[in-house]
C-alpha positions in Angstrom: 94.3 -97.6 133.2 97.5 -99.2 134.5 100.7 -97.3 134.9 102.7 -99.9 132.7 100.1 -99.4 130.2 100.1 -96.1 129.7 104.0 -96.2 129.9 103.6 -98.2 126.6 101.1 -95.8 125.0 103.4 -93.1 125.7 106.4 -95.0 124.6 105.0 -95.8 121.3 102.8 -92.3 120.5 107.3 -91.2 121.1 108.6 -93.0 118.3 105.6 -92.5 115.7 105.8 -89.0 117.0 109.6 -89.2 116.1 108.7 -91.0 112.6 106.8 -88.5 111.6 109.1 -85.3 112.2 111.8 -87.7 109.8 111.2 -86.1 106.4 112.8 -89.3 105.3 111.2 -92.1 107.1 107.9 -90.4 105.7 109.1 -90.6 102.7 110.5 -94.3 103.2 106.9 -95.5 104.2 105.3 -93.5 101.1 107.2 -95.7 99.2 104.5 -97.8 96.6 107.3 -100.6 97.0 106.6 -100.9 100.9 102.7 -100.4 100.2 103.1 -103.5 97.4 104.2 -106.1 99.9 102.1 -104.6 102.7 99.1 -105.0 100.9 100.0 -108.7 99.9 101.2 -109.9 103.3 97.2 -108.8 104.6 95.9 -110.2 101.2 97.5 -113.6 101.8 97.2 -113.4 105.7 93.2 -113.2 105.4 93.3 -115.4 102.5 94.8 -118.4 104.2 92.3 -117.3 107.0 89.0 -117.2 104.5 90.4 -119.2 101.3 88.5 -116.8 99.1 90.6 -117.0 96.3 92.6 -120.5 95.0 96.2 -120.9 95.7 96.7 -120.5 91.9 95.3 -117.8 92.3 97.2 -116.2 95.4 100.0 -117.2 94.2 100.3 -115.2 91.0 99.3 -112.3 93.5 102.7 -112.9 94.8 104.7 -113.1 91.8 102.8 -110.3 90.8 104.2 -108.4 93.9 107.8 -110.1 93.8 108.6 -108.9 89.8 106.8 -105.4 90.6 109.4 -105.3 93.3 112.1 -106.6 92.2 111.5 -104.4 88.4 111.2 -100.9 91.1 114.5 -102.5 92.6 116.4 -102.5 89.0 115.3 -98.9 87.9 115.8 -97.9 91.5 119.5 -99.1 91.1 120.1 -97.8 87.5 118.7 -94.1 88.5 121.3 -94.2 91.1 123.9 -95.2 88.6 123.1 -92.5 86.5 123.7 -90.1 89.4 
């Protein structure tokens, strides 16, 4: 293995370790909104390559995800105002 590649792996490991130790960052990574966004992005990419779903169905999935994220954002904002 090239020493430069080894250095890159070490840097990535260090970043992942730091994120793992940061409780706030771990809570953000567990966010359902983020998970919905990631799943939709992966589904859109796979669908673009394979065409499994129709364009209309994919558009509906994207709209549903946007609505969910927006709605949860409103709920989060309302709970922050109450505090």
